[in-house]
mmCIF file of the protein (N, C-alpha, C, O) and its ligand, coordinates in Angstrom:
data_MODEL
# 
_entry.id   MODEL 
# 
loop_
_entity.id 
_entity.type 
_entity.pdbx_number_of_molecules 
1 polymer     1 
2 non-polymer 1 
# 
_entity_poly.entity_id                      1 
_entity_poly.type                           'polypeptide(L)' 
_entity_poly.nstd_linkage                   no 
_entity_poly.nstd_monomer                   no 
_entity_poly.pdbx_seq_one_letter_code       
;(UNK)(UNK)(UNK)(UNK)(UNK)(UNK)(UNK)(UNK)(UNK)(UNK)(UNK)(UNK)(UNK)(UNK)(UNK)(UNK)
(UNK)(UNK)(UNK)(UNK)(UNK)(UNK)(UNK)(UNK)(UNK)(UNK)(UNK)(UNK)(UNK)(UNK)(UNK)(UNK)
(UNK)(UNK)(UNK)(UNK)(UNK)(UNK)(UNK)(UNK)(UNK)(UNK)(UNK)(UNK)(UNK)(UNK)(UNK)(UNK)
(UNK)(UNK)(UNK)(UNK)(UNK)(UNK)
;
_entity_poly.pdbx_seq_one_letter_code_can   XXXXXXXXXXXXXXXXXXXXXXXXXXXXXXXXXXXXXXXXXXXXXXXXXXXXXX 
_entity_poly.pdbx_strand_id                 A 
# 
loop_
_entity_poly_seq.entity_id 
_entity_poly_seq.num 
_entity_poly_seq.mon_id 
_entity_poly_seq.hetero 
1 1  UNK n 
1 2  UNK n 
1 3  UNK n 
1 4  UNK n 
1 5  UNK n 
1 6  UNK n 
1 7  UNK n 
1 8  UNK n 
1 9  UNK n 
1 10 UNK n 
1 11 UNK n 
1 12 UNK n 
1 13 UNK n 
1 14 UNK n 
1 15 UNK n 
1 16 UNK n 
1 17 UNK n 
1 18 UNK n 
1 19 UNK n 
1 20 UNK n 
1 21 UNK n 
1 22 UNK n 
1 23 UNK n 
1 24 UNK n 
1 25 UNK n 
1 26 UNK n 
1 27 UNK n 
1 28 UNK n 
1 29 UNK n 
1 30 UNK n 
1 31 UNK n 
1 32 UNK n 
1 33 UNK n 
1 34 UNK n 
1 35 UNK n 
1 36 UNK n 
1 37 UNK n 
1 38 UNK n 
1 39 UNK n 
1 40 UNK n 
1 41 UNK n 
1 42 UNK n 
1 43 UNK n 
1 44 UNK n 
1 45 UNK n 
1 46 UNK n 
1 47 UNK n 
1 48 UNK n 
1 49 UNK n 
1 50 UNK n 
1 51 UNK n 
1 52 UNK n 
1 53 UNK n 
1 54 UNK n 
# 
loop_
_struct_asym.id 
_struct_asym.entity_id 
A 1 
B 2 
# 
loop_
_chem_comp.id 
_chem_comp.type 
_chem_comp.mon_nstd_flag 
UNK 'L-peptide linking' . 
ZN  non-polymer         . 
# 
_pdbx_entity_nonpoly.entity_id   2 
_pdbx_entity_nonpoly.name        ? 
_pdbx_entity_nonpoly.comp_id     ZN 
# 
_pdbx_nonpoly_scheme.asym_id         B 
_pdbx_nonpoly_scheme.entity_id       2 
_pdbx_nonpoly_scheme.mon_id          ZN 
_pdbx_nonpoly_scheme.ndb_seq_num     1 
_pdbx_nonpoly_scheme.pdb_seq_num     101 
_pdbx_nonpoly_scheme.auth_seq_num    101 
_pdbx_nonpoly_scheme.pdb_mon_id      ZN 
_pdbx_nonpoly_scheme.auth_mon_id     ZN 
_pdbx_nonpoly_scheme.pdb_strand_id   A 
_pdbx_nonpoly_scheme.pdb_ins_code    . 
# 
loop_
_atom_site.group_PDB 
_atom_site.id 
_atom_site.type_symbol 
_atom_site.label_atom_id 
_atom_site.label_alt_id 
_atom_site.label_comp_id 
_atom_site.label_asym_id 
_atom_site.label_entity_id 
_atom_site.label_seq_id 
_atom_site.pdbx_PDB_ins_code 
_atom_site.Cartn_x 
_atom_site.Cartn_y 
_atom_site.Cartn_z 
_atom_site.occupancy 
_atom_site.B_iso_or_equiv 
_atom_site.pdbx_formal_charge 
_atom_site.auth_seq_id 
_atom_site.auth_comp_id 
_atom_site.auth_asym_id 
_atom_site.auth_atom_id 
_atom_site.pdbx_PDB_model_num 
ATOM   1   N  N  . UNK A 1 1  ? 0.848   -1.201 0.000  1.00 0.00 ? 1   UNK A N  1 
ATOM   2   C  CA . UNK A 1 1  ? 0.000   0.000  0.000  1.00 0.00 ? 1   UNK A CA 1 
ATOM   3   C  C  . UNK A 1 1  ? 0.880   1.246  0.000  1.00 0.00 ? 1   UNK A C  1 
ATOM   4   O  O  . UNK A 1 1  ? 1.970   1.251  0.572  1.00 0.00 ? 1   UNK A O  1 
ATOM   5   N  N  . UNK A 1 2  ? 0.413   2.253  -0.620 1.00 0.00 ? 2   UNK A N  1 
ATOM   6   C  CA . UNK A 1 2  ? 1.214   3.484  -0.684 1.00 0.00 ? 2   UNK A CA 1 
ATOM   7   C  C  . UNK A 1 2  ? 1.217   4.225  0.644  1.00 0.00 ? 2   UNK A C  1 
ATOM   8   O  O  . UNK A 1 2  ? 0.314   4.087  1.470  1.00 0.00 ? 2   UNK A O  1 
ATOM   9   N  N  . UNK A 1 3  ? 2.247   4.998  0.809  1.00 0.00 ? 3   UNK A N  1 
ATOM   10  C  CA . UNK A 1 3  ? 2.352   5.841  1.994  1.00 0.00 ? 3   UNK A CA 1 
ATOM   11  C  C  . UNK A 1 3  ? 2.010   7.275  1.627  1.00 0.00 ? 3   UNK A C  1 
ATOM   12  O  O  . UNK A 1 3  ? 2.509   7.820  0.643  1.00 0.00 ? 3   UNK A O  1 
ATOM   13  N  N  . UNK A 1 4  ? 1.164   7.862  2.425  1.00 0.00 ? 4   UNK A N  1 
ATOM   14  C  CA . UNK A 1 4  ? 0.789   9.243  2.182  1.00 0.00 ? 4   UNK A CA 1 
ATOM   15  C  C  . UNK A 1 4  ? 1.395   10.127 3.258  1.00 0.00 ? 4   UNK A C  1 
ATOM   16  O  O  . UNK A 1 4  ? 1.373   9.802  4.445  1.00 0.00 ? 4   UNK A O  1 
ATOM   17  N  N  . UNK A 1 5  ? 1.924   11.226 2.821  1.00 0.00 ? 5   UNK A N  1 
ATOM   18  C  CA . UNK A 1 5  ? 2.484   12.185 3.763  1.00 0.00 ? 5   UNK A CA 1 
ATOM   19  C  C  . UNK A 1 5  ? 1.494   13.316 3.980  1.00 0.00 ? 5   UNK A C  1 
ATOM   20  O  O  . UNK A 1 5  ? 0.863   13.814 3.048  1.00 0.00 ? 5   UNK A O  1 
ATOM   21  N  N  . UNK A 1 6  ? 1.382   13.698 5.233  1.00 0.00 ? 6   UNK A N  1 
ATOM   22  C  CA . UNK A 1 6  ? 0.465   14.773 5.582  1.00 0.00 ? 6   UNK A CA 1 
ATOM   23  C  C  . UNK A 1 6  ? 1.184   15.810 6.420  1.00 0.00 ? 6   UNK A C  1 
ATOM   24  O  O  . UNK A 1 6  ? 2.181   15.516 7.080  1.00 0.00 ? 6   UNK A O  1 
ATOM   25  N  N  . UNK A 1 7  ? 0.676   17.001 6.386  1.00 0.00 ? 7   UNK A N  1 
ATOM   26  C  CA . UNK A 1 7  ? 1.153   18.051 7.271  1.00 0.00 ? 7   UNK A CA 1 
ATOM   27  C  C  . UNK A 1 7  ? -0.038  18.589 8.047  1.00 0.00 ? 7   UNK A C  1 
ATOM   28  O  O  . UNK A 1 7  ? -1.084  18.904 7.479  1.00 0.00 ? 7   UNK A O  1 
ATOM   29  N  N  . UNK A 1 8  ? 0.145   18.686 9.343  1.00 0.00 ? 8   UNK A N  1 
ATOM   30  C  CA . UNK A 1 8  ? -0.931  19.184 10.190 1.00 0.00 ? 8   UNK A CA 1 
ATOM   31  C  C  . UNK A 1 8  ? -0.893  20.707 10.208 1.00 0.00 ? 8   UNK A C  1 
ATOM   32  O  O  . UNK A 1 8  ? 0.155   21.312 10.429 1.00 0.00 ? 8   UNK A O  1 
ATOM   33  N  N  . UNK A 1 9  ? -2.031  21.305 9.976  1.00 0.00 ? 9   UNK A N  1 
ATOM   34  C  CA . UNK A 1 9  ? -2.094  22.754 9.965  1.00 0.00 ? 9   UNK A CA 1 
ATOM   35  C  C  . UNK A 1 9  ? -2.290  23.302 11.374 1.00 0.00 ? 9   UNK A C  1 
ATOM   36  O  O  . UNK A 1 9  ? -2.156  24.504 11.602 1.00 0.00 ? 9   UNK A O  1 
ATOM   37  N  N  . UNK A 1 10 ? -2.602  22.433 12.303 1.00 0.00 ? 10  UNK A N  1 
ATOM   38  C  CA . UNK A 1 10 ? -2.822  22.891 13.671 1.00 0.00 ? 10  UNK A CA 1 
ATOM   39  C  C  . UNK A 1 10 ? -1.522  22.970 14.449 1.00 0.00 ? 10  UNK A C  1 
ATOM   40  O  O  . UNK A 1 10 ? -1.233  23.979 15.092 1.00 0.00 ? 10  UNK A O  1 
ATOM   41  N  N  . UNK A 1 11 ? -0.737  21.898 14.387 1.00 0.00 ? 11  UNK A N  1 
ATOM   42  C  CA . UNK A 1 11 ? 0.503   21.867 15.156 1.00 0.00 ? 11  UNK A CA 1 
ATOM   43  C  C  . UNK A 1 11 ? 1.731   21.971 14.259 1.00 0.00 ? 11  UNK A C  1 
ATOM   44  O  O  . UNK A 1 11 ? 2.852   22.123 14.743 1.00 0.00 ? 11  UNK A O  1 
ATOM   45  N  N  . UNK A 1 12 ? 1.512   21.888 12.957 1.00 0.00 ? 12  UNK A N  1 
ATOM   46  C  CA . UNK A 1 12 ? 2.615   22.107 12.020 1.00 0.00 ? 12  UNK A CA 1 
ATOM   47  C  C  . UNK A 1 12 ? 3.518   20.906 11.821 1.00 0.00 ? 12  UNK A C  1 
ATOM   48  O  O  . UNK A 1 12 ? 4.539   21.008 11.142 1.00 0.00 ? 12  UNK A O  1 
ATOM   49  N  N  . UNK A 1 13 ? 3.160   19.771 12.402 1.00 0.00 ? 13  UNK A N  1 
ATOM   50  C  CA . UNK A 1 13 ? 4.003   18.597 12.264 1.00 0.00 ? 13  UNK A CA 1 
ATOM   51  C  C  . UNK A 1 13 ? 3.616   17.801 11.020 1.00 0.00 ? 13  UNK A C  1 
ATOM   52  O  O  . UNK A 1 13 ? 2.497   17.888 10.515 1.00 0.00 ? 13  UNK A O  1 
ATOM   53  N  N  . UNK A 1 14 ? 4.584   17.027 10.551 1.00 0.00 ? 14  UNK A N  1 
ATOM   54  C  CA . UNK A 1 14 ? 4.321   16.191 9.395  1.00 0.00 ? 14  UNK A CA 1 
ATOM   55  C  C  . UNK A 1 14 ? 4.315   14.744 9.820  1.00 0.00 ? 14  UNK A C  1 
ATOM   56  O  O  . UNK A 1 14 ? 5.045   14.346 10.728 1.00 0.00 ? 14  UNK A O  1 
ATOM   57  N  N  . UNK A 1 15 ? 3.494   13.964 9.162  1.00 0.00 ? 15  UNK A N  1 
ATOM   58  C  CA . UNK A 1 15 ? 3.433   12.546 9.491  1.00 0.00 ? 15  UNK A CA 1 
ATOM   59  C  C  . UNK A 1 15 ? 3.050   11.765 8.238  1.00 0.00 ? 15  UNK A C  1 
ATOM   60  O  O  . UNK A 1 15 ? 2.569   12.320 7.250  1.00 0.00 ? 15  UNK A O  1 
ATOM   61  N  N  . UNK A 1 16 ? 3.279   10.474 8.315  1.00 0.00 ? 16  UNK A N  1 
ATOM   62  C  CA . UNK A 1 16 ? 2.976   9.603  7.185  1.00 0.00 ? 16  UNK A CA 1 
ATOM   63  C  C  . UNK A 1 16 ? 1.965   8.559  7.611  1.00 0.00 ? 16  UNK A C  1 
ATOM   64  O  O  . UNK A 1 16 ? 1.963   8.097  8.752  1.00 0.00 ? 16  UNK A O  1 
ATOM   65  N  N  . UNK A 1 17 ? 1.116   8.202  6.681  1.00 0.00 ? 17  UNK A N  1 
ATOM   66  C  CA . UNK A 1 17 ? 0.175   7.135  6.961  1.00 0.00 ? 17  UNK A CA 1 
ATOM   67  C  C  . UNK A 1 17 ? 0.108   6.215  5.759  1.00 0.00 ? 17  UNK A C  1 
ATOM   68  O  O  . UNK A 1 17 ? 0.100   6.655  4.609  1.00 0.00 ? 17  UNK A O  1 
ATOM   69  N  N  . UNK A 1 18 ? 0.062   4.924  6.058  1.00 0.00 ? 18  UNK A N  1 
ATOM   70  C  CA . UNK A 1 18 ? -0.066  3.940  4.995  1.00 0.00 ? 18  UNK A CA 1 
ATOM   71  C  C  . UNK A 1 18 ? -1.523  3.545  4.894  1.00 0.00 ? 18  UNK A C  1 
ATOM   72  O  O  . UNK A 1 18 ? -2.116  3.040  5.847  1.00 0.00 ? 18  UNK A O  1 
ATOM   73  N  N  . UNK A 1 19 ? -2.079  3.779  3.743  1.00 0.00 ? 19  UNK A N  1 
ATOM   74  C  CA . UNK A 1 19 ? -3.480  3.415  3.568  1.00 0.00 ? 19  UNK A CA 1 
ATOM   75  C  C  . UNK A 1 19 ? -3.774  3.232  2.089  1.00 0.00 ? 19  UNK A C  1 
ATOM   76  O  O  . UNK A 1 19 ? -3.070  3.744  1.218  1.00 0.00 ? 19  UNK A O  1 
ATOM   77  N  N  . UNK A 1 20 ? -4.811  2.502  1.845  1.00 0.00 ? 20  UNK A N  1 
ATOM   78  C  CA . UNK A 1 20 ? -5.193  2.276  0.458  1.00 0.00 ? 20  UNK A CA 1 
ATOM   79  C  C  . UNK A 1 20 ? -5.951  3.480  -0.073 1.00 0.00 ? 20  UNK A C  1 
ATOM   80  O  O  . UNK A 1 20 ? -6.346  4.369  0.680  1.00 0.00 ? 20  UNK A O  1 
ATOM   81  N  N  . UNK A 1 21 ? -6.142  3.491  -1.365 1.00 0.00 ? 21  UNK A N  1 
ATOM   82  C  CA . UNK A 1 21 ? -6.857  4.605  -1.974 1.00 0.00 ? 21  UNK A CA 1 
ATOM   83  C  C  . UNK A 1 21 ? -8.270  4.684  -1.406 1.00 0.00 ? 21  UNK A C  1 
ATOM   84  O  O  . UNK A 1 21 ? -8.755  5.767  -1.080 1.00 0.00 ? 21  UNK A O  1 
ATOM   85  N  N  . UNK A 1 22 ? -8.922  3.542  -1.290 1.00 0.00 ? 22  UNK A N  1 
ATOM   86  C  CA . UNK A 1 22 ? -10.304 3.551  -0.810 1.00 0.00 ? 22  UNK A CA 1 
ATOM   87  C  C  . UNK A 1 22 ? -10.368 4.014  0.637  1.00 0.00 ? 22  UNK A C  1 
ATOM   88  O  O  . UNK A 1 22 ? -11.317 4.685  1.041  1.00 0.00 ? 22  UNK A O  1 
ATOM   89  N  N  . UNK A 1 23 ? -9.364  3.655  1.405  1.00 0.00 ? 23  UNK A N  1 
ATOM   90  C  CA . UNK A 1 23 ? -9.335  4.112  2.792  1.00 0.00 ? 23  UNK A CA 1 
ATOM   91  C  C  . UNK A 1 23 ? -9.164  5.618  2.855  1.00 0.00 ? 23  UNK A C  1 
ATOM   92  O  O  . UNK A 1 23 ? -9.757  6.304  3.688  1.00 0.00 ? 23  UNK A O  1 
ATOM   93  N  N  . UNK A 1 24 ? -8.344  6.104  1.956  1.00 0.00 ? 24  UNK A N  1 
ATOM   94  C  CA . UNK A 1 24 ? -8.075  7.527  1.974  1.00 0.00 ? 24  UNK A CA 1 
ATOM   95  C  C  . UNK A 1 24 ? -9.346  8.310  1.664  1.00 0.00 ? 24  UNK A C  1 
ATOM   96  O  O  . UNK A 1 24 ? -9.557  9.406  2.185  1.00 0.00 ? 24  UNK A O  1 
ATOM   97  N  N  . UNK A 1 25 ? -10.178 7.742  0.822  1.00 0.00 ? 25  UNK A N  1 
ATOM   98  C  CA . UNK A 1 25 ? -11.398 8.434  0.454  1.00 0.00 ? 25  UNK A CA 1 
ATOM   99  C  C  . UNK A 1 25 ? -12.399 8.451  1.595  1.00 0.00 ? 25  UNK A C  1 
ATOM   100 O  O  . UNK A 1 25 ? -13.094 9.441  1.823  1.00 0.00 ? 25  UNK A O  1 
ATOM   101 N  N  . UNK A 1 26 ? -12.456 7.338  2.304  1.00 0.00 ? 26  UNK A N  1 
ATOM   102 C  CA . UNK A 1 26 ? -13.520 7.213  3.292  1.00 0.00 ? 26  UNK A CA 1 
ATOM   103 C  C  . UNK A 1 26 ? -13.116 7.719  4.664  1.00 0.00 ? 26  UNK A C  1 
ATOM   104 O  O  . UNK A 1 26 ? -13.960 8.138  5.457  1.00 0.00 ? 26  UNK A O  1 
ATOM   105 N  N  . UNK A 1 27 ? -11.843 7.678  4.933  1.00 0.00 ? 27  UNK A N  1 
ATOM   106 C  CA . UNK A 1 27 ? -11.399 8.046  6.268  1.00 0.00 ? 27  UNK A CA 1 
ATOM   107 C  C  . UNK A 1 27 ? -10.855 9.460  6.290  1.00 0.00 ? 27  UNK A C  1 
ATOM   108 O  O  . UNK A 1 27 ? -10.043 9.845  5.449  1.00 0.00 ? 27  UNK A O  1 
ATOM   109 N  N  . UNK A 1 28 ? -11.304 10.206 7.240  1.00 0.00 ? 28  UNK A N  1 
ATOM   110 C  CA . UNK A 1 28 ? -10.690 11.506 7.457  1.00 0.00 ? 28  UNK A CA 1 
ATOM   111 C  C  . UNK A 1 28 ? -9.424  11.304 8.261  1.00 0.00 ? 28  UNK A C  1 
ATOM   112 O  O  . UNK A 1 28 ? -9.439  10.709 9.339  1.00 0.00 ? 28  UNK A O  1 
ATOM   113 N  N  . UNK A 1 29 ? -8.356  11.795 7.735  1.00 0.00 ? 29  UNK A N  1 
ATOM   114 C  CA . UNK A 1 29 ? -7.088  11.633 8.425  1.00 0.00 ? 29  UNK A CA 1 
ATOM   115 C  C  . UNK A 1 29 ? -6.964  12.642 9.551  1.00 0.00 ? 29  UNK A C  1 
ATOM   116 O  O  . UNK A 1 29 ? -7.207  13.836 9.371  1.00 0.00 ? 29  UNK A O  1 
ATOM   117 N  N  . UNK A 1 30 ? -6.590  12.148 10.696 1.00 0.00 ? 30  UNK A N  1 
ATOM   118 C  CA . UNK A 1 30 ? -6.394  13.030 11.835 1.00 0.00 ? 30  UNK A CA 1 
ATOM   119 C  C  . UNK A 1 30 ? -4.924  13.033 12.223 1.00 0.00 ? 30  UNK A C  1 
ATOM   120 O  O  . UNK A 1 30 ? -4.231  12.026 12.080 1.00 0.00 ? 30  UNK A O  1 
ATOM   121 N  N  . UNK A 1 31 ? -4.464  14.150 12.706 1.00 0.00 ? 31  UNK A N  1 
ATOM   122 C  CA . UNK A 1 31 ? -3.078  14.272 13.130 1.00 0.00 ? 31  UNK A CA 1 
ATOM   123 C  C  . UNK A 1 31 ? -2.830  13.398 14.355 1.00 0.00 ? 31  UNK A C  1 
ATOM   124 O  O  . UNK A 1 31 ? -3.575  13.484 15.331 1.00 0.00 ? 31  UNK A O  1 
ATOM   125 N  N  . UNK A 1 32 ? -1.793  12.555 14.321 1.00 0.00 ? 32  UNK A N  1 
ATOM   126 C  CA . UNK A 1 32 ? -1.493  11.689 15.459 1.00 0.00 ? 32  UNK A CA 1 
ATOM   127 C  C  . UNK A 1 32 ? -0.911  12.456 16.638 1.00 0.00 ? 32  UNK A C  1 
ATOM   128 O  O  . UNK A 1 32 ? -0.842  11.927 17.747 1.00 0.00 ? 32  UNK A O  1 
ATOM   129 N  N  . UNK A 1 33 ? -0.497  13.682 16.412 1.00 0.00 ? 33  UNK A N  1 
ATOM   130 C  CA . UNK A 1 33 ? 0.134   14.462 17.468 1.00 0.00 ? 33  UNK A CA 1 
ATOM   131 C  C  . UNK A 1 33 ? -0.903  15.233 18.279 1.00 0.00 ? 33  UNK A C  1 
ATOM   132 O  O  . UNK A 1 33 ? -0.885  15.213 19.510 1.00 0.00 ? 33  UNK A O  1 
ATOM   133 N  N  . UNK A 1 34 ? -1.798  15.907 17.580 1.00 0.00 ? 34  UNK A N  1 
ATOM   134 C  CA . UNK A 1 34 ? -2.754  16.756 18.288 1.00 0.00 ? 34  UNK A CA 1 
ATOM   135 C  C  . UNK A 1 34 ? -4.189  16.345 18.004 1.00 0.00 ? 34  UNK A C  1 
ATOM   136 O  O  . UNK A 1 34 ? -5.128  16.983 18.480 1.00 0.00 ? 34  UNK A O  1 
ATOM   137 N  N  . UNK A 1 35 ? -4.358  15.288 17.235 1.00 0.00 ? 35  UNK A N  1 
ATOM   138 C  CA . UNK A 1 35 ? -5.677  14.776 16.870 1.00 0.00 ? 35  UNK A CA 1 
ATOM   139 C  C  . UNK A 1 35 ? -6.464  15.753 16.000 1.00 0.00 ? 35  UNK A C  1 
ATOM   140 O  O  . UNK A 1 35 ? -7.660  15.585 15.764 1.00 0.00 ? 35  UNK A O  1 
ATOM   141 N  N  . UNK A 1 36 ? -5.770  16.755 15.542 1.00 0.00 ? 36  UNK A N  1 
ATOM   142 C  CA . UNK A 1 36 ? -6.442  17.723 14.693 1.00 0.00 ? 36  UNK A CA 1 
ATOM   143 C  C  . UNK A 1 36 ? -6.758  17.145 13.326 1.00 0.00 ? 36  UNK A C  1 
ATOM   144 O  O  . UNK A 1 36 ? -6.072  16.242 12.847 1.00 0.00 ? 36  UNK A O  1 
ATOM   145 N  N  . UNK A 1 37 ? -7.772  17.658 12.722 1.00 0.00 ? 37  UNK A N  1 
ATOM   146 C  CA . UNK A 1 37 ? -8.168  17.153 11.413 1.00 0.00 ? 37  UNK A CA 1 
ATOM   147 C  C  . UNK A 1 37 ? -7.882  18.145 10.299 1.00 0.00 ? 37  UNK A C  1 
ATOM   148 O  O  . UNK A 1 37 ? -8.262  17.935 9.147  1.00 0.00 ? 37  UNK A O  1 
ATOM   149 N  N  . UNK A 1 38 ? -7.224  19.199 10.647 1.00 0.00 ? 38  UNK A N  1 
ATOM   150 C  CA . UNK A 1 38 ? -6.818  20.143 9.611  1.00 0.00 ? 38  UNK A CA 1 
ATOM   151 C  C  . UNK A 1 38 ? -5.485  19.700 9.040  1.00 0.00 ? 38  UNK A C  1 
ATOM   152 O  O  . UNK A 1 38 ? -4.449  20.324 9.268  1.00 0.00 ? 38  UNK A O  1 
ATOM   153 N  N  . UNK A 1 39 ? -5.533  18.623 8.303  1.00 0.00 ? 39  UNK A N  1 
ATOM   154 C  CA . UNK A 1 39 ? -4.309  18.086 7.742  1.00 0.00 ? 39  UNK A CA 1 
ATOM   155 C  C  . UNK A 1 39 ? -4.297  18.307 6.237  1.00 0.00 ? 39  UNK A C  1 
ATOM   156 O  O  . UNK A 1 39 ? -5.332  18.257 5.571  1.00 0.00 ? 39  UNK A O  1 
ATOM   157 N  N  . UNK A 1 40 ? -3.122  18.548 5.731  1.00 0.00 ? 40  UNK A N  1 
ATOM   158 C  CA . UNK A 1 40 ? -2.939  18.738 4.304  1.00 0.00 ? 40  UNK A CA 1 
ATOM   159 C  C  . UNK A 1 40 ? -2.110  17.597 3.765  1.00 0.00 ? 40  UNK A C  1 
ATOM   160 O  O  . UNK A 1 40 ? -1.047  17.279 4.298  1.00 0.00 ? 40  UNK A O  1 
ATOM   161 N  N  . UNK A 1 41 ? -2.597  16.989 2.717  1.00 0.00 ? 41  UNK A N  1 
ATOM   162 C  CA . UNK A 1 41 ? -1.822  15.893 2.147  1.00 0.00 ? 41  UNK A CA 1 
ATOM   163 C  C  . UNK A 1 41 ? -0.683  16.445 1.311  1.00 0.00 ? 41  UNK A C  1 
ATOM   164 O  O  . UNK A 1 41 ? -0.862  17.342 0.487  1.00 0.00 ? 41  UNK A O  1 
ATOM   165 N  N  . UNK A 1 42 ? 0.474   15.892 1.545  1.00 0.00 ? 42  UNK A N  1 
ATOM   166 C  CA . UNK A 1 42 ? 1.632   16.265 0.757  1.00 0.00 ? 42  UNK A CA 1 
ATOM   167 C  C  . UNK A 1 42 ? 1.796   15.247 -0.357 1.00 0.00 ? 42  UNK A C  1 
ATOM   168 O  O  . UNK A 1 42 ? 2.046   14.067 -0.110 1.00 0.00 ? 42  UNK A O  1 
ATOM   169 N  N  . UNK A 1 43 ? 1.653   15.713 -1.560 1.00 0.00 ? 43  UNK A N  1 
ATOM   170 C  CA . UNK A 1 43 ? 1.790   14.797 -2.674 1.00 0.00 ? 43  UNK A CA 1 
ATOM   171 C  C  . UNK A 1 43 ? 3.241   14.355 -2.791 1.00 0.00 ? 43  UNK A C  1 
ATOM   172 O  O  . UNK A 1 43 ? 4.159   15.165 -2.665 1.00 0.00 ? 43  UNK A O  1 
ATOM   173 N  N  . UNK A 1 44 ? 3.436   13.084 -3.028 1.00 0.00 ? 44  UNK A N  1 
ATOM   174 C  CA . UNK A 1 44 ? 4.789   12.582 -3.156 1.00 0.00 ? 44  UNK A CA 1 
ATOM   175 C  C  . UNK A 1 44 ? 5.428   13.136 -4.430 1.00 0.00 ? 44  UNK A C  1 
ATOM   176 O  O  . UNK A 1 44 ? 4.846   13.057 -5.511 1.00 0.00 ? 44  UNK A O  1 
ATOM   177 N  N  . UNK A 1 45 ? 6.592   13.680 -4.293 1.00 0.00 ? 45  UNK A N  1 
ATOM   178 C  CA . UNK A 1 45 ? 7.295   14.212 -5.447 1.00 0.00 ? 45  UNK A CA 1 
ATOM   179 C  C  . UNK A 1 45 ? 7.226   15.719 -5.515 1.00 0.00 ? 45  UNK A C  1 
ATOM   180 O  O  . UNK A 1 45 ? 8.172   16.370 -5.960 1.00 0.00 ? 45  UNK A O  1 
ATOM   181 N  N  . UNK A 1 46 ? 6.133   16.268 -5.085 1.00 0.00 ? 46  UNK A N  1 
ATOM   182 C  CA . UNK A 1 46 ? 6.041   17.721 -5.071 1.00 0.00 ? 46  UNK A CA 1 
ATOM   183 C  C  . UNK A 1 46 ? 5.106   18.159 -3.959 1.00 0.00 ? 46  UNK A C  1 
ATOM   184 O  O  . UNK A 1 46 ? 4.278   17.389 -3.473 1.00 0.00 ? 46  UNK A O  1 
ATOM   185 N  N  . UNK A 1 47 ? 5.260   19.392 -3.577 1.00 0.00 ? 47  UNK A N  1 
ATOM   186 C  CA . UNK A 1 47 ? 4.438   19.924 -2.504 1.00 0.00 ? 47  UNK A CA 1 
ATOM   187 C  C  . UNK A 1 47 ? 3.253   20.664 -3.104 1.00 0.00 ? 47  UNK A C  1 
ATOM   188 O  O  . UNK A 1 47 ? 3.415   21.559 -3.933 1.00 0.00 ? 47  UNK A O  1 
ATOM   189 N  N  . UNK A 1 48 ? 2.095   20.285 -2.683 1.00 0.00 ? 48  UNK A N  1 
ATOM   190 C  CA . UNK A 1 48 ? 0.906   20.971 -3.165 1.00 0.00 ? 48  UNK A CA 1 
ATOM   191 C  C  . UNK A 1 48 ? 0.744   22.284 -2.418 1.00 0.00 ? 48  UNK A C  1 
ATOM   192 O  O  . UNK A 1 48 ? 0.439   22.317 -1.226 1.00 0.00 ? 48  UNK A O  1 
ATOM   193 N  N  . UNK A 1 49 ? 0.952   23.327 -3.133 1.00 0.00 ? 49  UNK A N  1 
ATOM   194 C  CA . UNK A 1 49 ? 0.869   24.642 -2.507 1.00 0.00 ? 49  UNK A CA 1 
ATOM   195 C  C  . UNK A 1 49 ? -0.551  25.181 -2.502 1.00 0.00 ? 49  UNK A C  1 
ATOM   196 O  O  . UNK A 1 49 ? -0.875  26.115 -1.769 1.00 0.00 ? 49  UNK A O  1 
ATOM   197 N  N  . UNK A 1 50 ? -1.376  24.591 -3.317 1.00 0.00 ? 50  UNK A N  1 
ATOM   198 C  CA . UNK A 1 50 ? -2.739  25.094 -3.435 1.00 0.00 ? 50  UNK A CA 1 
ATOM   199 C  C  . UNK A 1 50 ? -3.669  24.299 -2.528 1.00 0.00 ? 50  UNK A C  1 
ATOM   200 O  O  . UNK A 1 50 ? -4.700  23.788 -2.965 1.00 0.00 ? 50  UNK A O  1 
ATOM   201 N  N  . UNK A 1 51 ? -3.288  24.205 -1.261 1.00 0.00 ? 51  UNK A N  1 
ATOM   202 C  CA . UNK A 1 51 ? -4.110  23.476 -0.332 1.00 0.00 ? 51  UNK A CA 1 
ATOM   203 C  C  . UNK A 1 51 ? -5.315  24.300 0.065  1.00 0.00 ? 51  UNK A C  1 
ATOM   204 O  O  . UNK A 1 51 ? -5.209  25.481 0.397  1.00 0.00 ? 51  UNK A O  1 
ATOM   205 N  N  . UNK A 1 52 ? -6.440  23.660 0.022  1.00 0.00 ? 52  UNK A N  1 
ATOM   206 C  CA . UNK A 1 52 ? -7.672  24.360 0.350  1.00 0.00 ? 52  UNK A CA 1 
ATOM   207 C  C  . UNK A 1 52 ? -8.076  24.085 1.782  1.00 0.00 ? 52  UNK A C  1 
ATOM   208 O  O  . UNK A 1 52 ? -7.802  23.016 2.330  1.00 0.00 ? 52  UNK A O  1 
ATOM   209 N  N  . UNK A 1 53 ? -8.722  25.054 2.371  1.00 0.00 ? 53  UNK A N  1 
ATOM   210 C  CA . UNK A 1 53 ? -9.285  24.821 3.703  1.00 0.00 ? 53  UNK A CA 1 
ATOM   211 C  C  . UNK A 1 53 ? -10.628 24.139 3.551  1.00 0.00 ? 53  UNK A C  1 
ATOM   212 O  O  . UNK A 1 53 ? -11.497 24.604 2.812  1.00 0.00 ? 53  UNK A O  1 
ATOM   213 N  N  . UNK A 1 54 ? -10.788 23.045 4.248  1.00 0.00 ? 54  UNK A N  1 
ATOM   214 C  CA . UNK A 1 54 ? -12.056 22.334 4.134  1.00 0.00 ? 54  UNK A CA 1 
ATOM   215 C  C  . UNK A 1 54 ? -12.617 22.068 5.502  1.00 0.00 ? 54  UNK A C  1 
ATOM   216 O  O  . UNK A 1 54 ? -13.689 21.475 5.625  1.00 0.00 ? 54  UNK A O  1 
HETATM 217 ZN ZN . ZN  B 2 .  ? -1.316  18.200 14.682 1.00 0.00 2 101 ZN  A ZN 1 
# 
């Protein structure tokens, strides 16, 4: 399964999670550090600068 990198907008930490595509769609990723859900996925290979607030 692929690894997805995320950055937490609440505490500013980055973390990785291994999950399938279907899991990624259905599960809201929460920050393991602060449990915040304002996480931004970091695309592998490049940084998505156009992150939207949702
Ligand atoms: Zn956090």
